[in-house]
C-alpha positions in Angstrom: 0.0 0.0 0.0 1.3 3.4 -1.0 -1.3 5.5 0.7 -5.0 6.2 1.2 -7.0 8.1 -1.4 -9.6 10.7 -0.3 -12.1 12.3 -2.7 -12.6 15.5 -0.6 -10.4 17.8 1.4 -11.7 16.6 4.8 -14.2 14.0 6.2 -17.8 15.0 5.4 -16.7 17.6 2.8 -17.9 17.7 -0.8 -15.7 15.7 -3.2 -13.3 17.7 -5.4 -15.0 16.1 -8.5 -17.9 13.9 -9.4 -18.7 11.9 -12.6 -19.5 14.5 -15.2 -17.3 17.2 -13.7 -15.2 19.3 -16.1 -11.6 19.7 -15.1 -8.6 21.7 -16.3 -5.0 20.6 -16.3 -3.7 21.0 -12.7 -7.1 21.1 -11.0 -7.0 19.0 -7.7 -9.1 15.9 -8.3 -8.3 14.0 -5.0 -5.8 13.6 -2.2 -3.5 10.7 -1.4 -2.2 10.5 2.1 1.2 8.8 2.3 3.4 8.7 5.3 1.2 11.3 7.1 1.6 13.8 4.2 -1.5 14.9 2.2 -0.6 15.0 -1.5 -3.0 16.8 -3.8 -3.3 14.9 -7.1 -3.8 17.2 -10.1 -5.8 16.4 -13.2 -3.3 15.2 -15.8 -5.4 16.6 -18.7 -8.4 18.8 -19.3 -11.7 17.0 -19.9 -14.6 15.4 -18.2 -14.4 12.9 -15.3 -16.1 9.8 -16.8 -15.3 7.3 -14.0 -14.1 7.3 -10.4 -12.4 3.9 -9.8 -11.9 4.2 -6.0 -14.0 4.8 -2.9 -13.2 7.5 -0.4 -10.7 6.3 2.1 -9.5 3.4 0.0 -5.9 2.2 0.1 -4.1 2.7 -3.2 -0.9 1.4 -4.9 1.7 2.8 -7.3 0.4 3.0 -10.9 -3.2 2.2 -9.9 -5.8 4.0 -12.0 -7.9 6.2 -9.8 -10.1 8.2 -12.2 -10.7 8.4 -16.0 -10.7 11.9 -17.5 -11.6 12.0 -21.2 
């Protein structure tokens, strides 16, 4: 396990993005906590979020797909 993925900035807060959200390059789409450090994960490309492949609070690994932005 590399870390834990969170869809929002804090528990109970609204998620950064939802399916259908339009994002720009660099927009924060989720957070991965690794070694007690919160790392904001930016959108790799502009587009629309078509799938969210994780649940809030789910452990994640290196190179694991987390979202699909088309």
